[in-house]
N, C-alpha and C positions, 0 to 999 in steps of 0.2 A: 504493499500499499504506499501511497506518496507520504514522503516524511513531513511535509509541510502541514499534515494533519495531527502529527504528534504533540500532545501538550507539554512534553518535555519534562524533565526533572530539576532543571536549573531555574531559579528564581531570575526575575528582570534584573538587569543591572541597575544599580543605585548608587549614588554618592554616598560615602560613609558620613555618618552624622557628624556635624562639627563639634558636638559636646564630647566626643571621643578623645579630645586632647588630654594629655595626662595618663591616658591608658595606653598599653602596648598594642599600637595599631599595626606596627611593623615588626616582624620577626626575622632577622637576618641570621641565616644558619652558615658556619664556617665548618666544613668537614675536614678533618685532619687525620693524618696517620704519621706517627713520628715526626712531628713538627716542633720539637722542643725549642728550637732557635727562631723560628719565624713566627710563633703563635703570639707572644706577648707583645712584640712590636705591632703586629697586625691589629690585635684587639684594641690596644690602646689608641692606635691612630683611627681605627673606624669608630671608636667610642667618642673620642673627641669631635670628628667630623659631624656625626649625628647629633651630639650634644649642641654643637654651634649652629648647624643649618636645618635640622629636621624639625618641622613644626608640631609633630605628634610625638606620643610616647612610643618607646622602642624597646626592643629586646635584642641582644646578641647571644646566640646559642652556639656553643662549641660543640660539635658532634664528633666525639672521639671514636675512630674507627679500630678499635683494638690495638692501640698503640703499645708498643713494648719498651719505649725510652721513657723519658720523664715527662711527656706531654700531658698525662693526666695530673701530675702535680703542679705543672704551670698553669693548667686550665683551673684547677681548684683555687689556686692562689688569685687568679683573676676575678673569679666568681665571689670570693670572700672581700675582695677589695672594691669591686663595682656591683652595685645592686641591680644594674641592667644587664649583667652577664650572668649566663647559666651555662650548665655543663651536662651533656647526655653521653652517657658511655655506652657504646655498643661492643660486644665481643666477637663480631664478624666484620670482616673488611667489606668494602663497598661504598662507593659515594652514593649511588642510587639507593641503596638500603638506608644509609644515614639520612639522606633527604626525606624518603618516604616515612621514616620512623619519626623524625622531628616534626615534619609538617602535618602528619596526621594526628599529633597530640598537641599542636599549638593551638592557642585560644586566639591569636592575632589574627585579624582579619585580611592581613597582607603579608605574605610569606616570600622570602627572598634567599638567595645564597650568593656567595661569592668565594673564590679560592683565596687560600690562606697567603698566598705571595702578594695580593693586591695588585696584581698586573693591570687591573683596570682603574683608570682615574676615578676616584670616589666623587668627583663633581657629577657624573653620570647617575648616581644613585638616585637622587630626588626626580630627575626626569624619567626614571626607569619605573618607579612606583607611583608617580602622580596619575597616569592613565587608569591604574586599578583603582586608587582611592576615589577618583571621580567617578568611576563607574563605566569609563569610556571603553576599556579594553579587559580582556580576562587574564591574558597572560602578557609578560614584557621581557625581552631579551635584549642583552647588549650585542652590537654587531660590530666585528673588526673589519668586515669587507664592505662596508658602507663607503660611498665616495668621500664622505666628509669625515670619515675616521682617520686617526693618526696612529699608526701601528709601527712598532720597532721590533723586529724579529728576524732570524735567519732565514735563508732561502729554503731550507730543507722543511721547517715548520710551515712556512708559507705555501709551498707547494702541497703539502699533506692536506692543510686546511681547505684549500680551494678544490683540491681533487675530491676530497670527501664530500664537500658540499655539492659539487658537480653530479657526483653519484647519487646523492639524495634527490637533486633535481630529475635526473634521468630516470631513475628507477621508482621513486616514491611520488614523483611530482610535487616535491617540497616548494614552497615559494618563499618561505623565510630564507635569509641570506647566510646565517652563521648559527650552526647548530652546537658548536662545541665551546662557545665562549662561556666561561665561568662566571656569569653574571646574569642572572635571570630572577624573576619573580612571577608570583600567580596569587589570585584571589582565593582565599580559603574555601569559600563555598564551591568553586571550580574544582579545587584539589580534591575535596571530599568526593567527588563523582569521578574525576579523571584518574586519580592514582591507582584505584582498584583495577584499572584496565591496563595499567603499565606493568609489564613482567620483569624487565631488566634491573639488575641491583648494582651494575656497574657503571662505566663511562658512557654506555649508550642509553642510559636513563634519561637524559636530556632530550636526545633525538626522537626517542619513542613518545615522549610525553608531548613534544612539539608536533610530530606528525599526526598523532591521534587528535590533538586539539584542532589542527588546521583541517583534517578531514571531517570533524564534526561540526565545522562552521564557527569555531570560537575565534574571537578576534585576538591576534597577536601583535603587540605593539614592539617596533624595533628602534633602539637607541643607538646611534652612532657613538662609539666611545674611542678614547685615547688608550692605547694598550701597550706595554713594554713587556717583551718576553722575559720570562725567568730562566736564565741558563742553568740554574741548578735544580730544576724540575725532576721529580723522581718518576715521571710518568713513563712506563714502558711503552714506546711508540708502536713497535710491531705487533706486541700482544694486544694492545689497545685497538689497533686497526683491524686485526682479524677478528676480535670480538664484535667490533661495530658492522662489520661486513655480515656477521653471521646474524646479528640483529636486524639489518636491513633486509635479509632473506626472510626471516621469520615475520617480521611485520607486513612485508610486501605479500607474502603467502596469505596472512590472515586477512589482509584487506582485500585481496582477489577473491577469497572464498566467501566473503561477507559474514566471517565468524565474530566479527568485533560489534558489540552492541552500542554503536556510535550514537543512536537515537537516545540513550541515557543522558547525553550531552546537549541535548536539543533545548534552546530557549522557548519560553512561552510565545506563542503566536502572537504578534503584535508588539514585540519589543524591538524588531528591527523595522525601520521605515519602509523597507521593501515589502513588508507583510500587509501595509495598510490596504484596506479594500477598495476597489474601483468600482463605480456603479455601472451596472449592465454588462460587466465582464465577469464570467465565472471564475471562482478562486483558482489560482495556479495557471490559468490559461496562457497569460503572457509569458510566463517563464517557460512553461511547456513548448509554446511556440518556438521560441528562441532555441531551447535546447533541440528540438525536433529538427529545425532547420539547420544546426550546426551538424548534427549527426547524418541528416539526410545528405547534406553537401559532401561529407566525408565518405559517406556510403556511395554516393554516386561516382565519385573519382576512383574509389576501390572497385566499384563494378566495371567501370570503363577499362581500367587496367586489366582486370581478370578477362573481360571479354576480348581485348585486343591480344592478349597471350592465347586464350583458347582458340581464337580465330585462326591462328597460324596452323593448327593442325586439325581442324574441324569445321563443318559447316556453320552458318550463322545461327540456325535454330539451336543446335547442341551447344555452342558457345555461349549464346544468350542464356540458355536454361542454366547451365553450369555457373556462370558468372552471377547470374540472379540468386540462385540457391545460396551460394557461399556469402554473397553480400547481404541476403535476407537475414541469415543466422546471426552474421555480426550485427546488423542494424537492429534486430529485435533485442539482442544483449545489451547493446549500447543505450537503446531507448529505455529499457527496462530499468537500467541503473541510473543513467544521467537525466533522461527526461522526466520520467514518472517516479523516481526516487525509491525503487523497490530494492531492498537490501535482503541478504540471505539466498539461499538456494530453494527456499519453500516456494513451490509453484513454478519454479523455472521450467520444467518439462511442459506443463500445461501451456504457459505462455510461449514456448518456442513452437508448440503444436498449432496454437492459434495464429503465430506468426507466419507459419507455413501456409495457412489458409490465406492469410492477407498476401503473401508471396504468390500463391497460385492466381489471384486475381491480377497482380502486377504481371505474372508471366503472360496471362491471356491478353492483356493491353499491348505489351511490347511484341509478343509473337504475333498477333494479329497485325500490328503496325508493320513487321517485317514482311509478313505474307502479303500485305497490301502494296509494300514497295516491290517486292518481287514480281507481283502481277503487273505492276506499271512498268517496269523495266527490267530486261533479262539479267543484265550485269551492272547493278547500282555500285558506284564509287564508295570506297570504305568511309570516306567522309560523309556521304550522304546518309550511310547506314548509321552512323553515330549521331547525326543531326536528328533522324527520325526517333532513334532509340531515346535520346534526351527528351524530346517532346512527349514521347510515350511515358517516360518515366516521371516527368513533372506532373502529368494527370494521375498516375498511379500514386504520387507522393500524397497528394490532397486526400485522397481517398484512404490511403494508409494511416494518416494521422487521425482522420475521424474514427476508423476502426479501432486503432489502438486506444484512443481516449475513451471510447463508449464501449467497447467490447472486451479487448484484451488487457487493458489496465483501468478498469472503471474505477471511480471514487465511490467506495462502499462505506464510507465513514458516516452512515446516516445515524441519527440518535436512536438509542434503544427506547422503544416505548414500554414504559412502566405502567403498572396497574394504578389506577386513580385511588390516591389514598383517601381514608375517611376524612369527613369534614373537620377542619382545625389542625390537621397534621400536616407538616411539610412533606413534599415528595422526595424520597431518598435518591442518593446517587446511584447511577448504574455500577454494578460491581466490575472491577478492573480485574479480568480473568485473563490467562495466557492466551486464550482463543482470541479475545478482544484485542489483546495486545498485538498478536500477529496479523489480525485484519487491519489494524491501524498503521502498523510500522513495517510490516514484512518481516520482523525479527520475532523469534520465539522457537523457530523449529532447529535452530543451531545450538549445540552446547556452548555455554558462556565462555567468554575469554577470562579465565580465572585468573586472579592475582597472584603474585609471586608469595606475598605474605599477608597475614589478617591485617585488617585495617580498622580501626575503631575511631570515627571522628568524634570531636568533642561538641560542645554546644554550637549551635548556629547563631547568626546574627538575630537580635532581638527583633528587628524590624522585617525579617523574612520568614516565610512560612517553612516549617520543617517537614520534610516528605520522607516517608518510609515506604519504599516500593513493594513491601510486602503487606501493607495495610490496604484493605479495600476502601473505595472512595465512600462506601455507604456508612462509613463511621462519621458521625457528626461531630467528634471531637478533633477529627484531624482535618486541618485546612486543605483545600484544593491546592495542587502544586502551582496552579497559576494565579493564586491569591497572594500577592506579595505586597501590595500596598493597602492600607485601611482606607476604606471609602472607595476604593477603585471599582467602578462598575462593569470593567470590562469582562 
């Protein structure tokens, strides 16, 4: 089912209340492993900067990844001297594990992290978290690859960084520019839903989190940073690169099979200006037309390419049938996912079968056009054949869209009729069952994308509704997930 009908589990974005000053609005996590020399200068410098420039309350959390030197003693001494500093000790290594653990237990509405070497200029910290505080964005990252960034590092690391981001763009269609910069932030309400989907516990944690957020339609804000490479970094480049490539393959496969429940990250309908209703236009029609036209244009090019190839060793009718069959299968799969937002493999066989019926109609139109051309002239030119086929395909395209929208991928999100309640009693909400979830989102037939570690979020913002996905909507004590503002009548 189309994802624009999903109610979502994330509340609408809101600016943090101004009276939050004096409370820990920001929690900056510093993951460390055997950093006894760099930890104290880092924390003191960060604490001084936040005290001088940050207008809200803050906390600095040292996440000790099973250090074997005197790092725990240094961290404890800093926590005793500075009330804004706390320490969290982990007995297992892994930057991703440290961030997941601390972020999942923090009560700060904005969560950030940075590397202990402070390679990134701290003047970028406030621009990093400001869009999250204002409610404009869901995540924020520092970018060393922006045109206005100023970066000092060796050619080896420059090549590795740019090559890795090029791989992400080519394989996972990532649009963010820098996945590995150790300077990121996220809103806690987003982290509560996003982190359980992230499996990696090491250096790929950042990339996986960003890819899933981007695919779910969350807003990622990028901040150009000034960055100076740490020549004494203890990161093992070859092992890290190998693990990252394995992570790219795993996430790419999960996205391709539709096993990721990204609808859990949907915002309430109406939070995005693009969701505003337009009079006399069915919901989602404009977006579907654009997607269908893009997919149709690419499918036509694909079809013409196949036809030209098959025509080299077969007749026009056989070449047309083979090219149309293969392009129809690709067209149905692309429209299913991109135009009509159907995720998961549930119903895929039925959709392809219905798509083949639509294909048969297109075959009749194009084959009839070729037959008419052959009757008109005994030896038509190849360019004339292509022109006739293009015209026939344009006619078939209009009919294909109408059949896709009305028959193959119809909008079945009609309200469930409830029995009339007795006089004086309010009507209950319709129960939220797995069948209803599958009918609305297309998700529910695949096994969940299980988190690597258990996740126990703390209390949510007082101004936002708490949503438990296991609680039916007919419980009057639980607010509906789209109810986020008192007095909002939407």
